[in-house]
N, C-alpha and C positions, 0 to 999 in steps of 0.2 A: 629113377629117377627124382628128384628133386622138385615139388609144385608147392610154389608160395603162393599167399592170396596176398594183397598189396593194394595201398590207394594210393593215387596221385591226383593232386588236383580236386576231392572228394569222391572220387571215384573207385571204385571197387573193383578189382581184376583180378585175374590169374596169371602166373607165369612159371615158365619152367625156370629152375636156378642154373647158369650155367657159369661157372666159377665166380665172376663180382657183377655177372651180370643176370638181368631175365629178361628172355625169350616171352613175349606177349602172349596170350592165348585168348583169343574167342569164342568163348564156349565155355563148357563147366567141365572140368579134367574127369569128375568124377562119376560122370555121368558115360564118358568116353565121347561126347558129344562137342567135340572143339576140334579147332586149327589154329595154326602160329598165324597172327598178323605179319610176319614179317618185322616187326619193330623190335627193337633192343634196348632193354634199361640199364640203367648202371644201378646196381641194387642199394648205393647210397643214396640215389634220388628218390626213393621213395617211400613209402613206411608200411613196413611188414606189419602184419595184422594177423590174428588167429586163422591158421590155414585154412578151418574149417569151422561151421557153424553147426554143431552136433544137437539133435532134437534133446538130448539128455546125453549125460556121461557117466556109466555103468561102472563104479571101482569094486575094487576087490582089497579088502584090510584084513590087516596080522596075517599077511601070507608070506610069509617066512618066520623062521623063531625068534631070530636075533629084537626083531623089530617087536612081536610080543611079547619076550622077555620086558625091553627097555618097555612095555606099556604094561607091567606085569599080571602080563594075561596066557595062556593058550594058545596055541596055535587052535583054532578049530576044525570041527571033524570036517564040516563043509565049508565052505568060503562066506565068508564075512562082505555080502555085499551091500554097495551103499547109493546114491545117485548125485549126484551135483546137477541143477537146474543148468539151461543154456545159461542161465543170466550169469551164470558165476563164470563164464566164458571168454576173456580177454588174451590179448596178445603177448608176444614174447617181449618185454621190456614192458608192458604197460606196468602202471602204479598198479599197487594192491593196495586198497581201500579196511583200512582199520577198523571194526564194527565199534562203537563205544559200549559193545554190551560184553566185550569182551579183553582181558588182561593178558591173555598170554595165546600170540598167534605163531605157530609153528610150520613150516613149509617141507616137503619130501619131494623130493623129484621122481616123478616115476615115468617107466614108458608104455604109452598110449599105444593102444593099438586103433586104427580108423577102420572102421567097419564100411565096405562098400558094396553094399547089399541088404537085402532085407532079410535079416536072419532070424530063425529062429527053432530051436530045438536043435541046435548046431551039435556035433559030433565033434571029437578030438580028430577024426579021420577028414572030416569034412572044413573043417575050419580057415584051413589057407584057400578054401574057395570065398570066404566073405571078407578075406582081410585084402583091404584096397595098399595100405601101408602103416609108417609107423611115424610117432613124432614123440617129442619129448613133452611130458605136463606138469605141472608145478600142483602136487594135492596141500592147498595151503588148509588148515585146521585153527580154529577157535579152541585149542585145549582143553580151558577149563568149560565151554561151555559141553564139549564134547563128554567129558567126566561126569559131567551133572546131569546129561539127558539117558533117556534107555535109548534111542537109537540116534544116530551121526545126522542126522539132515539139517539139522540147525549149525552146527560147527562148522560141515564143512561145506555150506552151500549159498553162503554169504554171496551176493556181486561181488566177482574180480575174484575168486578163492579159487581160477582153475583155470591158470594162463597156460595157451600151449603155445608150440613151434621151438623154431620161428617160421619151420615146412614140415611137410609129407615127406617121406623118404618112401615111396612107394616099391 
């Protein structure tokens, strides 16, 4: 199922993507607390927004050899984790604002895993139990700032530096 979050006449709602239409939902699909309204809208008639508003975005850096080599670094023994704040999230196709502090902004397409339950101490075996779906993320980075900082929060956490979507595939 493809779940989209959209705006129509300034009102946010969720819908299930059915080819070139949205089946409008009443309620929140992540909570499994929804029903269809019976209304169908052409996708072209609405503005798709970020399909979810996470409290934070947890990212793994240097997670494959080619990218690490490109950065002149080794793949670390433990995952290189960093966070993007919720203020960095925008919708697919929304403008990315270039901060005045940087001269080099790069973008990387990423597979985003949408966690649909409170998750702590998750093992590989029970990871599928907390995954609600998948979407596309754009990991936007101010590379010059990333190279000059000890950690990556500033370089990767600017507003608009995490476009998501266009929808979640459950």
